C-alpha positions in Angstrom: 29.5 0.2 -32.2 29.2 -3.3 -33.6 26.6 -5.3 -31.5 28.6 -8.5 -31.5 31.7 -6.7 -30.3 29.8 -4.7 -27.8 28.2 -7.8 -26.3 31.6 -9.6 -26.2 33.4 -6.7 -24.5 30.6 -6.2 -22.0 31.5 -9.6 -20.5 35.1 -8.4 -19.6 36.8 -11.4 -21.3 40.3 -12.4 -20.1 41.5 -12.2 -23.7 40.1 -9.4 -25.9 40.4 -10.6 -29.4 38.1 -9.7 -32.4 38.2 -11.0 -36.0 36.9 -8.3 -38.3 36.4 -10.6 -41.3 34.9 -7.9 -43.5 37.0 -5.0 -42.3 33.8 -3.2 -41.3 35.0 -1.7 -38.0 36.0 1.9 -38.2 39.4 1.7 -36.5 42.9 2.8 -37.3 44.8 -0.3 -38.3 48.5 -1.0 -38.9 49.5 -2.7 -42.1 51.6 -5.5 -40.6 53.2 -6.6 -43.9 54.4 -3.1 -44.8 55.6 -2.4 -41.3 57.6 -5.6 -40.9 59.0 -5.4 -44.5 60.3 -1.9 -43.8 61.6 -2.8 -40.4 63.4 -5.9 -41.7 64.6 -4.9 -45.1 68.2 -4.2 -44.0 68.3 -7.3 -41.9 67.2 -9.8 -44.5 70.6 -11.6 -44.5 71.0 -11.7 -40.8 71.1 -15.1 -39.0 68.9 -13.8 -36.2 66.0 -12.6 -38.4 63.5 -14.0 -35.9 64.8 -11.9 -33.1 64.7 -8.7 -35.2 61.1 -9.6 -36.3 60.0 -10.2 -32.8 61.4 -6.9 -31.6 59.7 -5.1 -34.6 56.3 -6.7 -33.7 56.6 -5.5 -30.1 57.5 -2.0 -31.3 54.7 -2.0 -33.9 52.2 -2.9 -31.2 53.4 -0.1 -28.9 53.4 2.5 -31.6 49.9 1.5 -33.0 47.9 1.0 -29.8 45.0 3.5 -29.9 42.2 4.6 -27.6 38.7 4.1 -28.8 35.8 5.8 -27.0 33.7 2.6 -26.9 36.4 -0.2 -27.2 39.1 1.2 -25.0 42.7 0.5 -25.8 43.1 -1.5 -29.0 45.5 -2.4 -31.8 44.2 -3.5 -35.2 46.2 -5.5 -37.6 45.6 -5.7 -41.4 47.6 -7.3 -44.2 48.8 -10.1 -41.8 50.1 -12.6 -44.3 53.8 -11.9 -43.3 53.0 -13.3 -39.9 52.8 -16.7 -41.5 56.2 -16.4 -43.2 58.2 -19.5 -42.2 61.5 -17.6 -42.2 60.3 -15.3 -39.4 59.3 -18.2 -37.1 56.6 -16.3 -35.3 54.7 -18.1 -32.6 51.4 -16.5 -33.5 49.5 -18.1 -30.6 51.8 -16.3 -28.2 51.7 -13.0 -30.0 47.9 -13.1 -30.1 47.6 -14.2 -26.5 49.9 -11.7 -25.0 48.6 -8.8 -27.1 44.9 -9.6 -26.4 45.6 -9.8 -22.7 46.7 -6.2 -22.5 44.4 -4.5 -25.1 41.7 -5.4 -27.6 43.4 -7.0 -30.6 41.4 -6.6 -33.8 42.5 -8.8 -36.8 41.2 -7.4 -40.0 41.7 -10.3 -42.5 39.9 -12.7 -44.7 39.6 -16.0 -43.2 37.6 -18.5 -41.3 37.4 -20.1 -37.9 37.0 -23.9 -37.8 37.6 -26.2 -34.8 39.2 -23.5 -32.7 41.7 -22.4 -35.4 41.8 -19.2 -37.4 42.6 -20.0 -41.0 44.1 -17.1 -43.0 42.2 -16.7 -46.3 40.8 -20.2 -46.3 41.2 -23.6 -44.6 42.8 -25.0 -47.8 45.6 -22.4 -47.5 46.7 -24.0 -44.2 48.1 -20.8 -42.7 46.5 -20.9 -39.3 46.9 -20.5 -35.5 45.1 -22.0 -32.6 42.4 -20.2 -30.7 41.9 -23.1 -28.2 42.7 -21.1 -25.0 41.3 -17.7 -26.2 38.0 -16.0 -26.1 37.1 -14.0 -29.2 34.4 -12.2 -31.1 33.7 -12.4 -34.8 32.6 -9.2 -36.6 31.1 -9.7 -40.1 
């Protein structure tokens, strides 16, 4: 078990969020990009794409929540770039907050955290979401 994550989880935080920036945790993760692309491929021309995408995210979380002997219930996301797609209009703060309230959310992605924001890939990329109200651990 990663010592940073173990220390964080031992404090029973309200939100259970971990950024696995080097993908070093041995957990079963869901490829968010592939999952959503498959779920939405027949709905690409629909006006309510955001509704379909939101439903697909909820279904993906239900289907890919696992039990870990040390971490408890968790869902791990990898290949998260699609979550920043403007056409899908995701409210990432809400997705992260709601998911991390119920189980440990592990985000396996390159990025950095600066001024209470997670920047996907790099700060210059400008794909980010706020961590202002959340507690989290960083696994490197």
